[in-house]
Residue, then its C-alpha position, 0 to 999 in steps of 0.5 A: m784078764a792078765y795071767q798072774k801065778y796065784t802063789e804070787l798074789e798077796v792075797w793068796k799068801k796072807a790067806r795061806a798064813f792066816t790058815a797056818f795061824l788059825y790051825e795052831l790056834t785051834a790046836t789048843f781046843p778041848k777034844e770035844e771041839i774036834y767035830g765042832l768049831t775045830s773042824q769048822i774054823r779049820r774047814c773055813a780056814i782052808s776054803i779061803p786060799s783054796n778058792i783064790a787059788e781055783g778062782s785064779g785058774r779061771r779063763h774070765a775075771k767074773e768067774t775069778i770074782q765068784f771065787l774070791a766072793i766064795s773066799r769072802g764068805s768063808l772069812y766072815e764065817i770064820e769071824t763069826q765063830i771067832y766071836v763064838s770061840f771067845d764068848i765060850g771062853l776057848i780063846s782070850e780077848t787077846q786072841l780074838n782081837e788079833c784074829i778079828n785084826e787079821i780078817e780085817i786086813l785079808g778081807k780088804l786084800i779080797n775086796g781090793y782084788i775083786r775091785y782090780l778084777a772087775k775093773e779089767 
């Protein structure tokens, strides 16, 4: 597996930016959600770039792919949590659509990186 520092990976950069975006979004959630949706979304968000980084530190593509799959799982968790946030009135339809668009882009980047590594 060719070495590339994880901080140079587009997928990691996008995941990091998405995490910051979600932190800003959840800062507007009510205080009673601090241990509910706010915490859950933030933990999942942190998991995405963290697992990309951890996977990049592994010696074999198969191990890296495993961590990328965990990142993808966290991304799908966030998607569900964003829909729930919309359903209960914590975010607007515009915010929902923006999040879903970012999730789709990040998902494609993760899947593309998995396909790339699987070829090696």
